[in-house]
KEKE-354494 format. One record per residue (C-alpha): residue in three letters; x, y, z; residue number from 1. Coordinates in pm, whole numbers. Layout:
// residues N
+------+--------+--------+--------+-----+
! type !      x !      y !      z ! seq !
+------+--------+--------+--------+-----+
!  ALA !      X !      Y !      Z ! NUM !
...
+------+--------+--------+--------+-----+
// end
This chain:
// residues 91
+------+--------+--------+--------+-----+
! type !      x !      y !      z ! seq !
+------+--------+--------+--------+-----+
!  MET ! -11553 !  -7241 ! -11326 !   1 !
!  GLU ! -11713 !  -7288 ! -11675 !   2 !
!  ALA ! -11442 !  -7407 ! -11925 !   3 !
!  GLU ! -11452 !  -7452 ! -12296 !   4 !
!  THR ! -11326 !  -7695 ! -12496 !   5 !
!  LEU ! -11049 !  -7618 ! -12796 !   6 !
!  THR ! -10987 !  -7866 ! -13035 !   7 !
!  ILE ! -10657 !  -7801 ! -13264 !   8 !
!  SER ! -10462 !  -7956 ! -13501 !   9 !
!  LEU ! -10093 !  -8075 ! -13529 !  10 !
!  PRO !  -9824 !  -8186 ! -13719 !  11 !
!  ALA !  -9729 !  -8595 ! -13569 !  12 !
!  ASN !  -9374 !  -8415 ! -13496 !  13 !
!  VAL !  -9517 !  -8133 ! -13254 !  14 !
!  SER !  -9752 !  -8415 ! -13116 !  15 !
!  SER !  -9515 !  -8690 ! -13031 !  16 !
!  ALA !  -9272 !  -8389 ! -12879 !  17 !
!  LEU !  -9627 !  -8216 ! -12677 !  18 !
!  ALA !  -9657 !  -8611 ! -12538 !  19 !
!  GLU !  -9353 !  -8677 ! -12408 !  20 !
!  ARG !  -9315 !  -8346 ! -12270 !  21 !
!  ALA !  -9610 !  -8406 ! -12077 !  22 !
!  ARG !  -9508 !  -8695 ! -11980 !  23 !
!  ARG !  -9161 !  -8596 ! -11822 !  24 !
!  THR !  -9404 !  -8352 ! -11651 !  25 !
!  GLY !  -9658 !  -8626 ! -11492 !  26 !
!  ARG !  -9931 !  -8480 ! -11750 !  27 !
!  ASP ! -10180 !  -8578 ! -12023 !  28 !
!  ALA ! -10099 !  -8344 ! -12320 !  29 !
!  ALA ! -10357 !  -8221 ! -12279 !  30 !
!  GLU ! -10335 !  -8065 ! -11919 !  31 !
!  TYR !  -9992 !  -7994 ! -11999 !  32 !
!  VAL ! -10108 !  -7777 ! -12268 !  33 !
!  GLU ! -10382 !  -7640 ! -12033 !  34 !
!  ASP ! -10112 !  -7484 ! -11829 !  35 !
!  LEU !  -9889 !  -7341 ! -12123 !  36 !
!  VAL ! -10215 !  -7150 ! -12225 !  37 !
!  GLU ! -10305 !  -6996 ! -11907 !  38 !
!  ARG !  -9970 !  -6928 ! -11828 !  39 !
!  ASP !  -9916 !  -6714 ! -12151 !  40 !
!  VAL ! -10271 !  -6594 ! -12140 !  41 !
!  CYS ! -10256 !  -6454 ! -11775 !  42 !
!  ARG !  -9869 !  -6364 ! -11757 !  43 !
!  PRO !  -9838 !  -5967 ! -11834 !  44 !
!  SER !  -9685 !  -5886 ! -12150 !  45 !
!  LEU !  -9337 !  -5720 ! -12193 !  46 !
!  ASP !  -9537 !  -5324 ! -12279 !  47 !
!  GLU !  -9732 !  -5392 ! -11959 !  48 !
!  ILE !  -9442 !  -5491 ! -11729 !  49 !
!  LEU !  -9214 !  -5126 ! -11851 !  50 !
!  ALA !  -9476 !  -4951 ! -11868 !  51 !
!  PRO !  -9417 !  -4776 ! -11499 !  52 !
!  VAL !  -9090 !  -4738 ! -11590 !  53 !
!  ARG !  -9146 !  -4583 ! -11937 !  54 !
!  ALA !  -9357 !  -4339 ! -11756 !  55 !
!  GLU !  -9156 !  -4290 ! -11467 !  56 !
!  PHE !  -8838 !  -4204 ! -11747 !  57 !
!  ALA !  -9090 !  -3977 ! -11947 !  58 !
!  ALA !  -9171 !  -3767 ! -11616 !  59 !
!  SER !  -8803 !  -3730 ! -11561 !  60 !
!  GLY !  -8737 !  -3496 ! -11825 !  61 !
!  MET !  -8387 !  -3680 ! -11902 !  62 !
!  THR !  -8296 !  -3744 ! -12263 !  63 !
!  GLU !  -8208 !  -4074 ! -12376 !  64 !
!  ASP !  -7871 !  -3927 ! -12451 !  65 !
!  GLU !  -7880 !  -3879 ! -12038 !  66 !
!  LEU !  -7977 !  -4188 ! -11951 !  67 !
!  ASP !  -7754 !  -4393 ! -12208 !  68 !
!  GLU !  -7467 !  -4118 ! -12001 !  69 !
!  LEU !  -7585 !  -4244 ! -11629 !  70 !
!  ILE !  -7578 !  -4638 ! -11725 !  71 !
!  GLU !  -7238 !  -4565 ! -11886 !  72 !
!  ALA !  -7118 !  -4398 ! -11590 !  73 !
!  GLU !  -7282 !  -4649 ! -11335 !  74 !
!  ARG !  -7127 !  -4968 ! -11547 !  75 !
!  GLN !  -6756 !  -4821 ! -11549 !  76 !
!  ALA !  -6779 !  -4710 ! -11162 !  77 !
!  ILE !  -6872 !  -5084 ! -11116 !  78 !
!  TRP !  -6643 !  -5224 ! -11365 !  79 !
!  ASP !  -6377 !  -5012 ! -11148 !  80 !
!  GLU !  -6471 !  -5063 ! -10821 !  81 !
!  LYS !  -6430 !  -5456 ! -10943 !  82 !
!  HIS !  -6059 !  -5458 ! -11069 !  83 !
!  ALA !  -5985 !  -5213 ! -10815 !  84 !
!  GLY !  -5848 !  -5540 ! -10578 !  85 !
!  ARG !  -5701 !  -5663 ! -10815 !  86 !
!  ASN !  -5456 !  -5383 ! -10914 !  87 !
!  ARG !  -5376 !  -5309 ! -10540 !  88 !
!  LYS !  -5236 !  -5678 ! -10539 !  89 !
!  ASN !  -5110 !  -5665 ! -10872 !  90 !
!  GLY !  -4920 !  -5303 ! -10786 !  91 !
+------+--------+--------+--------+-----+
// end
């Protein structure tokens, strides 16, 4: 794999913190930064992750208010179920 070299300048406090973090992971600063950059660049964005959910929501025809009502109803049902056992013990 062809590699490209990138040179960056860091303030002294960032450089020393970077060196310490790298040391704790058993790598040198260059390896540590390379891993950070690779993970960030190769990771899908939040928009990419949510795209299928947004598409399904749009296709459903449900309004945002209807979704809010559905979520609230489910949240309440879970709360009621969780607390039903406590009410029987106290009653």
